[in-house]
C-alpha positions in Angstrom: 13.6 -53.4 -36.1 11.3 -53.0 -39.1 9.5 -49.9 -40.2 6.9 -50.2 -42.9 6.4 -47.4 -45.4 3.5 -47.7 -47.9 2.7 -45.9 -51.2 -0.7 -45.9 -53.1 -2.2 -43.7 -55.7 -3.4 -43.2 -59.2 -2.1 -42.2 -62.6 -3.0 -39.1 -64.6 -2.3 -40.6 -68.0 -3.8 -39.1 -71.2 -3.8 -42.3 -73.1 -6.1 -42.9 -76.0 -8.9 -45.5 -75.2 -8.7 -49.0 -76.6 -10.6 -49.6 -79.8 -10.1 -53.3 -80.2 -8.6 -55.6 -77.7 -8.7 -58.6 -79.9 -10.2 -62.0 -79.1 -9.9 -63.4 -75.6 -7.5 -66.0 -76.8 -5.0 -63.4 -77.9 -3.6 -62.9 -74.4 -1.0 -65.2 -73.0 -1.7 -65.8 -69.4 0.6 -67.5 -66.8 -2.5 -68.7 -65.0 -5.8 -70.3 -65.9 -8.1 -68.7 -68.3 -11.0 -66.6 -67.1 -13.9 -68.6 -65.7 -17.4 -67.7 -66.6 -18.0 -66.4 -63.1 -14.9 -64.2 -62.9 -14.5 -60.7 -64.4 -12.0 -60.3 -67.2 -9.6 -57.3 -66.8 -8.4 -56.2 -70.2 -6.0 -53.5 -71.4 -3.2 -52.5 -73.6 0.5 -51.6 -73.1 2.1 -48.9 -75.2 5.5 -47.2 -75.3 5.8 -43.4 -75.2 5.6 -43.3 -79.0 2.2 -45.0 -78.8 3.5 -48.3 -80.1 2.1 -51.5 -78.5 4.7 -53.5 -76.6 4.6 -57.3 -76.5 6.0 -59.5 -73.7 5.3 -57.1 -70.9 4.5 -58.7 -67.6 1.2 -57.6 -65.9 0.5 -58.2 -62.2 -2.7 -57.6 -60.3 -2.8 -56.3 -56.7 -5.5 -55.6 -54.2 -5.9 -51.8 -54.1 -5.3 -50.1 -50.7 -3.7 -53.1 -49.0 -1.7 -51.5 -46.1 1.2 -53.8 -46.6 3.8 -54.2 -49.4 2.8 -56.3 -52.3 6.1 -57.9 -52.7 8.8 -57.6 -50.0 12.5 -58.1 -50.5 14.2 -59.0 -47.2 18.0 -58.5 -47.3 20.5 -59.8 -44.8 21.7 -57.2 -42.3 18.7 -54.9 -43.0 20.1 -53.6 -46.3 17.8 -51.5 -48.5 16.4 -53.5 -51.4 14.2 -53.1 -54.4 11.5 -55.7 -54.9 9.9 -54.8 -58.2 7.4 -57.1 -59.8 9.3 -59.7 -61.7 12.2 -59.8 -59.1 13.0 -63.5 -58.9 13.9 -65.2 -55.6 17.6 -65.1 -55.0 18.3 -62.2 -57.3 20.5 -59.3 -56.4 19.1 -56.0 -55.1 20.9 -52.7 -54.5 21.6 -50.6 -51.4 21.1 -46.9 -51.1 24.8 -46.5 -51.6 24.5 -48.3 -55.0 26.6 -51.3 -53.8 25.5 -54.8 -54.6 23.5 -56.3 -51.8 23.4 -60.0 -50.7 20.8 -62.2 -52.2 17.3 -61.2 -51.2 14.7 -63.6 -50.0 11.5 -62.6 -51.8 8.0 -63.2 -50.3 4.8 -62.4 -52.1 2.3 -60.7 -49.8 -0.7 -59.3 -51.8 0.1 -60.0 -55.4 -2.9 -61.8 -56.8 -2.7 -64.6 -59.4 -2.8 -65.0 -62.2 -0.1 -62.8 -63.9 -0.1 -62.3 -67.6 2.1 -61.0 -70.5 1.0 -58.9 -73.4 0.6 -60.3 -76.9 2.0 -58.9 -80.1 -0.7 -56.2 -80.0 0.3 -55.2 -76.5 -3.0 -56.6 -75.2 -3.4 -58.4 -71.9 -6.3 -60.1 -70.2 -6.4 -61.1 -66.4 -9.0 -62.8 -64.4 -10.1 -60.9 -61.2 -10.5 -63.2 -58.2 -13.7 -61.5 -57.2 -15.4 -58.1 -56.7 -13.2 -55.3 -55.4 -10.8 -52.6 -56.3 -7.5 -53.5 -58.0 -4.2 -52.0 -59.0 -2.6 -53.2 -62.3 1.2 -52.9 -62.7 3.2 -53.4 -65.9 6.9 -54.0 -66.1 9.0 -54.1 -69.3 12.1 -55.8 -68.0 13.9 -55.4 -71.3 13.6 -51.6 -71.6 13.4 -50.9 -67.8 10.1 -49.0 -68.1 7.0 -49.2 -66.1 3.3 -48.2 -66.0 0.4 -48.8 -63.6 -3.3 -48.1 -63.2 -5.1 -47.7 -59.8 -8.5 -48.5 -58.6 -9.9 -50.7 -61.3 -13.2 -51.6 -59.8 -15.0 -55.0 -60.3 -18.6 -55.1 -59.1 -20.9 -58.0 -58.6 -22.1 -59.4 -62.0 -19.3 -57.9 -64.0 -17.9 -60.2 -66.7 -15.3 -57.7 -67.9 -13.5 -54.6 -66.7 -11.6 -52.2 -68.9 -8.2 -51.2 -67.7 -7.4 -49.1 -70.8 -4.1 -48.1 -72.3 -1.0 -48.0 -70.0 2.0 -46.0 -71.3 5.4 -47.3 -70.2 7.8 -44.6 -69.0 11.2 -44.6 -67.3 10.7 -45.1 -63.5 11.6 -42.5 -60.9 12.9 -42.8 -57.3 11.5 -41.8 -53.9 14.1 -40.7 -51.3 13.4 -39.7 -47.7 14.0 -40.3 -44.0 11.8 -41.7 -41.3 11.8 -39.9 -37.9 10.3 -40.7 -34.5 9.6 -37.3 -32.8 7.8 -38.9 -29.9 10.6 -41.4 -29.3 13.9 -39.7 -29.7 15.5 -42.5 -27.6 15.0 -44.9 -30.6 18.3 -43.9 -32.3 18.8 -46.9 -34.5 15.9 -47.6 -37.0 18.0 -49.7 -39.4 15.8 -52.2 -41.2 12.6 -50.2 -41.0 10.4 -51.2 -44.1 9.2 -48.6 -46.6 6.7 -49.6 -49.2 3.7 -48.7 -51.4 0.3 -50.2 -50.3 -1.2 -52.3 -53.0 2.0 -52.2 -55.1 5.4 -53.8 -55.1 7.6 -50.8 -54.2 9.5 -51.4 -51.0 12.8 -50.6 -49.2 14.4 -50.7 -45.8 15.9 -47.8 -43.8 19.5 -47.6 -42.9 20.8 -46.7 -39.4 19.9 -43.1 -39.9 16.3 -43.9 -41.0 17.1 -43.0 -44.6 15.5 -45.0 -47.4 15.4 -45.1 -51.2 12.6 -46.7 -53.3 13.8 -47.1 -56.9 12.0 -48.2 -60.1 8.8 -46.4 -59.2 6.3 -45.9 -62.0 5.5 -42.3 -62.8 2.3 -41.0 -61.1 0.9 -39.7 -57.8 1.2 -41.7 -54.7 0.4 -41.8 -51.0 3.3 -42.6 -48.7 2.7 -44.5 -45.4 5.1 -45.4 -42.7 4.1 -48.1 -40.2 5.8 -50.4 -37.8 4.2 -52.3 -35.0 5.4 -50.9 -31.7 6.7 -47.6 -33.3 3.6 -46.0 -34.8 2.5 -44.8 -38.2 3.2 -41.8 -40.6 1.7 -40.8 -43.9 2.5 -38.5 -46.8 -0.1 -38.0 -49.5 0.0 -36.9 -53.2 3.6 -37.5 -53.9 4.3 -36.9 -57.7 6.9 -39.2 -59.1 8.5 -38.0 -62.4 10.1 -40.3 -64.9 13.9 -40.6 -64.4 13.8 -38.2 -61.4 14.3 -38.6 -57.7 11.4 -37.3 -55.5 12.7 -35.9 -52.2 10.2 -36.7 -49.5 12.3 -35.2 -46.7 11.5 -36.2 -43.1 8.5 -38.4 -42.7 7.5 -38.3 -39.0 5.8 -41.2 -37.4 3.1 -40.7 -34.8 4.1 -43.0 -31.9 2.3 -44.1 -28.8 5.0 -44.8 -26.2 4.1 -46.6 -23.0 2.9 -44.3 -20.2 3.4 -45.3 -16.5 0.6 -44.0 -14.2 1.5 -45.6 -10.9 3.2 -48.4 -8.9 1.8 -50.4 -6.1 3.4 -50.5 -3.6 5.0 -47.1 -4.0 8.0 -48.4 -2.0 9.2 -51.9 -2.6 11.6 -54.5 -1.2 14.0 -56.4 -3.3 12.2 -59.6 -4.4 8.8 -58.0 -4.0 6.1 -58.1 -6.7 5.0 -54.7 -7.9 1.9 -53.9 -10.0 2.3 -51.2 -12.6 -0.6 -49.3 -14.1 -0.5 -47.2 -17.3 -1.4 -47.3 -20.9 0.0 -48.4 -24.3 1.6 -51.5 -22.7 1.2 -53.5 -26.0 -0.8 -56.5 -24.9 -3.4 -56.3 -27.7 -0.7 -56.0 -30.4 1.4 -58.8 -28.9 4.5 -56.6 -28.7 7.4 -57.6 -26.6 7.7 -55.8 -23.2 10.6 -55.4 -20.8 10.8 -53.7 -17.4 14.0 -52.4 -15.9 14.5 -51.5 -12.3 17.6 -49.4 -11.6 19.1 -50.5 -14.9 18.5 -54.2 -14.3 15.9 -56.4 -16.0 12.9 -57.1 -13.7 12.2 -60.7 -12.8 9.0 -62.5 -13.8 7.4 -59.7 -15.8 3.8 -60.5 -16.6 1.6 -58.3 -18.8 -2.1 -58.5 -17.7 -3.5 -56.0 -20.2 -2.8 -52.9 -22.2 -3.0 -50.9 -18.9 -1.5 -53.2 -16.3 1.5 -55.5 -15.7 3.4 -57.0 -12.8 7.1 -57.5 -12.2 9.4 -58.6 -9.4 12.2 -56.3 -8.2 15.6 -58.0 -9.0 18.4 -58.3 -6.6 21.1 -55.7 -7.1 18.6 -53.1 -8.4 19.3 -49.5 -7.5 16.6 -47.3 -6.1 14.8 -44.8 -8.2 14.4 -45.8 -11.8 11.6 -48.0 -13.3 11.2 -47.9 -17.1 9.0 -50.0 -19.5 9.9 -50.7 -23.1 7.2 -51.9 -25.5 8.4 -52.8 -28.9 11.0 -50.2 -29.7 9.4 -47.4 -27.5 10.4 -46.6 -23.9 8.4 -44.9 -21.2 9.5 -42.1 -19.0 11.3 -43.1 -15.8 9.2 -43.5 -12.6 10.8 -43.4 -9.2 10.5 -46.6 -7.0 12.4 -46.3 -3.7 13.9 -49.7 -2.9 15.1 -51.5 0.3 16.5 -54.9 1.0 16.6 -54.8 4.8 14.5 -53.2 7.6 15.9 -51.3 10.6 14.1 -50.0 13.6 14.5 -46.5 14.9 17.3 -47.5 17.3 19.1 -50.1 15.2 19.0 -52.5 18.1 18.0 -56.1 18.6 17.1 -55.6 22.2 15.1 -52.8 23.8 14.0 -52.1 27.4 10.9 -50.2 28.4 10.4 -48.8 31.9 7.0 -49.1 33.6 4.1 -47.5 31.7 6.5 -46.3 29.0 5.5 -46.0 25.4 7.5 -46.5 22.2 6.7 -45.1 18.8 6.8 -47.8 16.1 8.8 -46.8 13.1 11.0 -48.7 10.8 13.3 -47.7 8.0 14.1 -49.3 4.7 17.8 -49.8 4.0 19.4 -50.5 0.6 22.8 -52.1 1.5 24.1 -50.0 4.4 22.3 -46.8 3.2 19.1 -45.4 4.6 16.9 -44.9 1.5 13.3 -45.0 2.7 12.5 -42.9 5.7 8.8 -44.0 5.6 7.4 -47.1 4.1 4.2 -49.2 4.4 4.7 -51.3 7.5 2.7 -53.5 9.7 3.6 -54.2 13.4 2.6 -57.1 15.6 3.6 -58.2 19.1 3.8 -61.6 20.7 3.5 -61.7 24.5 1.4 -60.0 27.2 4.0 -57.6 28.6 3.2 -54.9 26.0 0.4 -54.1 23.5 0.1 -52.1 20.3 -2.2 -49.1 20.2 -2.2 -47.6 16.8 1.5 -47.0 16.0 2.6 -47.0 19.6 3.8 -49.9 21.8 2.6 -49.5 25.4 4.4 -51.3 28.3 1.9 -53.2 30.5 3.4 -55.9 32.7 7.0 -57.0 33.5 8.2 -59.5 31.0 9.5 -59.9 27.5 7.7 -59.6 24.1 8.8 -60.0 20.5 7.9 -57.0 18.4 7.8 -57.7 14.6 7.6 -55.3 11.7 6.7 -56.4 8.2 7.0 -54.5 4.9 6.6 -56.1 1.6 8.4 -59.4 1.5 10.7 -58.5 4.5 10.4 -58.6 8.2 12.5 -57.7 11.3 12.0 -58.5 14.9 12.9 -56.7 18.2 13.1 -58.2 21.6 11.5 -55.8 24.2 11.9 -56.2 27.9 9.4 -54.5 30.2 11.0 -54.0 33.7 9.2 -54.4 37.0 10.1 -51.1 38.7 11.6 -47.6 38.3 15.3 -46.9 38.8 16.1 -45.4 42.2 18.5 -42.5 42.6 20.6 -41.9 45.7 23.6 -39.5 46.5 26.5 -41.6 48.0 29.3 -39.2 47.3 29.8 -35.4 47.6 28.9 -32.6 49.9 26.8 -30.8 47.3 29.0 -27.7 47.2 31.7 -27.2 44.5 35.2 -27.1 45.9 38.2 -29.4 46.6 38.3 -31.7 49.5 39.4 -35.3 50.0 38.0 -37.5 52.8 34.8 -39.2 53.7 32.4 -39.8 50.8 29.7 -37.4 52.0 32.2 -34.6 52.9 34.2 -34.7 49.6 34.1 -31.8 47.3 34.6 -31.7 43.5 34.7 -29.0 40.8 33.5 -29.7 37.3 33.7 -33.5 37.8 33.7 -35.2 34.4 34.8 -38.7 33.4 34.3 -41.8 35.5 35.8 -45.3 35.2 35.4 -48.4 37.4 38.5 -50.6 38.3 38.3 -54.4 38.6 38.3 -54.1 42.4 35.3 -51.7 42.4 37.3 -48.5 43.0 36.2 -45.5 40.9 38.5 -43.1 38.9 37.2 -39.5 38.5 38.5 -36.7 36.2 38.0 -33.7 38.5 38.5 -31.1 35.7 38.0 -27.9 37.7 40.5 -29.0 40.2 43.0 -30.2 37.6 43.2 -33.6 39.4 42.6 -37.3 39.0 40.7 -38.5 42.0 39.9 -41.9 43.4 36.6 -43.0 45.1 36.5 -46.1 47.2 32.9 -47.0 48.0 34.0 -49.8 50.3 36.3 -47.8 52.6 34.2 -44.7 52.2 36.9 -42.3 51.2 37.9 -40.0 48.3 41.6 -39.4 47.6 43.7 -37.5 45.0 45.8 -39.7 42.7 47.6 -37.1 40.8 47.6 -33.4 39.9 47.2 -30.2 41.8 45.4 -26.9 41.4 48.6 -25.5 39.9 49.1 -25.9 36.1 52.8 -26.3 35.3 54.4 -25.4 32.0 55.4 -27.6 30.3 53.2 -30.5 31.5 55.4 -33.3 30.2 57.1 -35.2 33.0 55.0 -33.5 35.7 52.1 -34.7 37.8 50.1 -31.7 36.6 47.0 -31.6 34.4 45.1 -28.9 32.6 41.4 -29.8 33.1 41.3 -33.5 32.7 37.9 -34.7 31.2 38.0 -38.4 30.3 39.4 -41.4 32.1 39.8 -45.1 31.4 41.5 -47.8 33.4 43.1 -51.1 32.2 43.3 -54.5 34.0 46.7 -53.5 35.5 45.3 -50.4 37.2 46.9 -47.9 34.8 44.8 -44.8 34.4 44.5 -43.1 31.0 43.5 -39.5 31.0 42.1 -37.2 28.3 43.8 -33.9 29.3 41.5 -31.4 27.6 43.5 -28.2 27.4 46.9 -30.0 27.4 45.7 -31.6 24.2 47.2 -35.0 25.1 46.4 -38.5 26.4 48.4 -39.2 29.5 49.0 -42.3 31.8 49.1 -42.5 35.6 50.1 -45.4 37.8 49.8 -45.6 41.6 48.7 -42.7 43.9 46.0 -44.6 45.8 45.3 -43.9 49.4 47.9 -41.1 49.5 50.6 -43.2 47.9 53.2 -41.9 45.4 52.4 -41.7 41.7 54.9 -44.0 40.3 54.8 -42.8 36.6 53.1 -40.2 34.6 53.7 -39.7 30.9 52.1 -38.9 27.6 50.7 -41.8 25.6 49.8 -39.6 22.6 49.8 -36.0 21.6 52.2 -33.1 22.3 51.4 -31.4 25.6 50.1 -27.8 25.2 50.3 -28.1 21.4 46.9 -28.0 19.7 46.3 -29.4 16.2 45.0 -32.4 14.2 47.4 -35.0 13.0 47.6 -38.8 13.0 50.8 -40.6 13.9 52.6 -42.1 16.8 53.0 -40.5 20.2 54.2 -36.9 19.9 53.6 -36.9 16.1 49.9 -37.0 16.8 48.0 -33.8 17.7 44.7 -33.3 19.5 42.4 -30.3 20.2 40.3 -30.8 23.2 40.2 -34.6 23.9 37.1 -34.9 25.9 36.2 -38.5 26.7 37.9 -41.9 26.7 36.3 -45.4 26.2 37.7 -48.8 25.5 37.2 -50.4 22.1 36.7 -54.2 21.7 40.2 -54.5 20.2 41.8 -53.0 23.4 42.5 -49.6 21.9 41.1 -46.3 23.3 38.3 -44.3 21.6 38.8 -40.6 22.1 36.2 -37.8 21.3 38.5 -35.1 20.0 35.9 -32.4 20.7 37.5 -29.3 19.2 38.7 -31.2 16.2 35.1 -32.5 15.6 36.3 -36.0 15.3 36.6 -39.5 16.8 40.2 -40.7 17.2 41.6 -44.2 18.0 44.7 -44.6 20.2 46.5 -47.9 20.6 48.4 -48.6 23.8 51.6 -48.2 21.7 50.5 -44.6 21.2 49.5 -44.9 17.5 46.7 -42.4 16.6 44.3 -42.7 13.7 41.1 -40.7 12.9 37.9 -42.8 12.6 35.5 -40.1 11.5 35.6 -36.3 11.1 37.9 -34.0 9.2 38.3 -31.2 11.7 35.5 -29.1 10.3 32.2 -28.9 12.2 28.9 -30.1 10.8 26.2 -32.7 11.0 26.7 -34.5 7.8 25.8 -38.2 7.6 27.1 -40.6 5.0 30.4 -42.5 4.2 32.9 -42.2 7.0 35.4 -40.3 4.8 32.8 -37.6 4.1 30.8 -37.4 7.3 31.2 -34.7 9.9 30.7 -34.3 13.6 30.2 -31.2 15.7 31.7 -31.0 19.2 31.3 -34.7 20.0 30.8 -35.2 23.7 30.8 -38.9 24.4 31.0 -42.2 22.5 30.8 -45.9 23.1 32.1 -48.8 21.1 29.9 -51.9 21.1 31.0 -55.5 20.5 29.4 -55.5 17.0 31.9 -52.9 15.9 29.4 -50.0 15.9 30.1 -46.7 17.6 27.4 -44.6 19.3 28.2 -40.9 19.5 26.7 -38.1 21.6 27.3 -35.2 19.3 26.6 -31.4 19.1 27.1 -30.8 22.8 24.7 -33.6 23.7 21.8 -32.7 21.4 22.4 -35.4 18.8 22.8 -39.2 19.0 24.6 -40.7 16.0 25.8 -44.2 15.0 28.9 -45.1 13.0 28.6 -48.7 11.5 29.9 -50.4 8.4 31.8 -47.3 7.4 28.8 -44.9 7.5 27.5 -42.3 10.0 23.8 -41.9 10.6 21.9 -39.6 12.9 19.3 -41.4 15.0 18.0 -38.6 17.2 18.3 -34.9 17.4 16.9 -32.6 20.0 16.5 -28.8 20.2 18.5 -28.6 23.4 20.6 -31.0 25.6 18.5 -33.2 27.9 18.8 -32.7 31.6 19.1 -36.4 32.1 21.9 -39.0 31.7 20.8 -39.6 28.2 23.5 -37.3 26.8 26.2 -39.1 28.7 24.9 -42.6 29.3 27.0 -43.8 26.2 29.9 -43.5 28.6 29.1 -46.9 30.0 31.5 -48.3 27.5 30.5 -52.0 27.6 28.2 -53.9 25.2 26.4 -55.6 28.1 25.3 -52.2 29.4 23.6 -51.3 26.1 20.4 -52.0 28.1 21.0 -48.7 30.0 21.1 -46.8 26.7 18.1 -48.7 25.4 16.1 -48.0 28.5 15.7 -44.4 27.2 13.1 -44.7 24.5 11.4 -42.3 22.1 7.8 -41.5 23.1 4.9 -41.0 20.7 5.2 -37.2 20.9 9.0 -37.3 20.3 9.8 -37.1 24.0 12.0 -39.6 25.8 11.3 -42.0 28.6 14.3 -41.3 30.8 16.0 -44.0 32.8 16.3 -41.6 35.7 15.7 -37.9 36.2 13.8 -35.7 33.8 13.5 -32.3 35.6 16.5 -30.2 36.5 17.2 -30.2 40.2 19.0 -32.0 43.0 17.0 -34.7 44.8 17.0 -38.4 45.3 14.1 -40.7 44.6 12.5 -43.3 42.3 11.9 -42.6 38.6 11.2 -39.0 37.8 11.4 -38.0 41.6 15.2 -38.3 41.3 16.7 -35.1 39.7 20.1 -34.1 38.3 21.5 -30.7 38.0 24.1 -31.3 35.2 25.0 -35.0 34.6 28.3 -35.4 32.8 29.5 -39.1 32.8 28.4 -42.6 33.7 30.1 -45.8 34.8 28.8 -49.2 35.8 29.6 -50.4 39.3 30.4 -54.1 40.0 26.9 -54.8 41.3 25.3 -53.4 38.2 24.3 -50.0 39.5 25.2 -46.9 37.6 27.3 -44.0 39.0 26.7 -40.6 37.4 28.9 -37.5 37.9 26.5 -34.6 38.5 28.9 -31.8 37.6 26.5 -29.0 38.5 25.9 -30.2 42.0 29.4 -31.5 42.8 28.1 -35.0 43.7 28.2 -38.5 42.5 24.7 -40.0 42.0 24.0 -43.7 42.2 21.2 -45.3 40.2 19.8 -48.6 41.4 18.5 -50.3 38.2 15.5 -52.7 38.2 16.3 -56.3 38.7 15.8 -57.2 35.0 18.7 -54.8 34.1 21.2 -55.9 36.6 23.9 -58.5 35.7 
């Protein structure tokens, strides 16, 4: 980049005035003789002894010109000296004294004609017109110089007396240019330094240092200027013959670009953003660049000195917009970015119950990371089944609508089903009094009934934790039986038919029952035992019975601490909520155990799977898309693990007294509708699928009440069966027709 440093000034010579300049023809001019209408500038050149000097070249310059009179431009930005008389292609010197490459010389404000002194040391020049001029003399043979400033020619003048100029050895000006307002500009190599109205010029090296050599003795003004960097001045510098004048630091006053605002304040990748500010360089024609997250913006267009537009490039990282004008950069302004939109539930289908409402809120995602909790968004709905009121969707009539959100250049859609009726709750199983009794459905008793699973033939498996048994419910025959276990807890458990508070159950296509044995810290397997038959096998799939810990591995190499719930994953392995280890574990049917998320320490930390933490996870379900939905923090928190990251979707002050905390136990992607049927309301409340007030009663919608629902399974006809632990009953929920298979 180039920096321009300029010197101007006057001499304080005590020369004797000229007595006789001789006839006009005595001067030898390199240009045409003076015309009658042009003023003649005359003077005499003497050495320090007062002797006239012949053959000295005289050049005329416009006084006060804020550019160098003669500029030597060296390859690689080397410092050069472009004194009057320096011929094109000659050799200059660097500040280190080394020979520089040939310098290309361009004349800027030297005014023709030049002249040389005659034998009497006299010169005569023709002024181009009225104005103020500087006259410079160079004796190339002796290496001496002289100059006179501010020779004024007014209208009507036919001559102007320059007077005597005394040649002296030149001095040197040494200094360093600084940019206090732009410390980020660390390389100012090639910055120009020169005297306005004279031929003294140089270029800065990488540190900003410069040396102007062969400067005539006298007083000068020093000016630094570079388009896009600013300007600096130093006045009254006295240059002494054969001496180096140390200027020191010459600060330039800079005007870096200032960013005032971005519209929109949150932007999508590919979106055009308008930036307002000042000093954007349009009037100077300076180059401008915009970076977003370290990448160059696309299609940057400067509209004025106070406004420009740019397009957010793909791959940009959120948070850093910076503008560079010329060599100056602005401060960084934050611009949150997103490249996809996600709704509050991260679903593609949503179900609303009659007269339900849904708060409309979308999130911006950059990659798989939630980056923008709130952004400018516009919602619309297609269809008559629901309508938008402010930022709330209101269910009207049974049917389906398409809900669309738009933000910037992006949009996302959600299919919403409005069902025709409330869910209806009934109590088909249980006496309603805690205890232990097999027999007819209405007479059976349970104690702390937890997990449920449905077999292919419709029979139900129940983990009856308080009774330390695995029970079977046959809705067709109308009986409850015990498959395995007893009220007595044997030690050790391995090889026995005893359990120690079983909590979760799952059943495969062959009728094998897998049990999460909570206090036994193991996953166990049961075959047979239906209708009073003999349990053919019971063994441990994974874990070491009665040994608590956290370790991955195969079979008894793996350790658990409070395995709570079991659900099938799409790949045929089992998903286990290892509650007291604050983790989710995966168990293959070969007994191999791996940890999916959680390091054993409690916490509600979202983020990458390896760093995220759970706290007493209660239930989980694996969907066909590979995501895991988790009911965490004893049922107060719903979280989603997808693409290697954990995110909290909903957190409550206390557990809900509805199946919401356990409905994830459905365990099948097609039954995601049952999860989605519970929606966030405009005040943060939930529209429950069934229940809503603690109690024990059947009925439609909110008339049906639970005491303490624990687990849910789907029956062959599409109804839900819920284990209501507190009341000792199994509650059946008849779903609206639109939610049934």
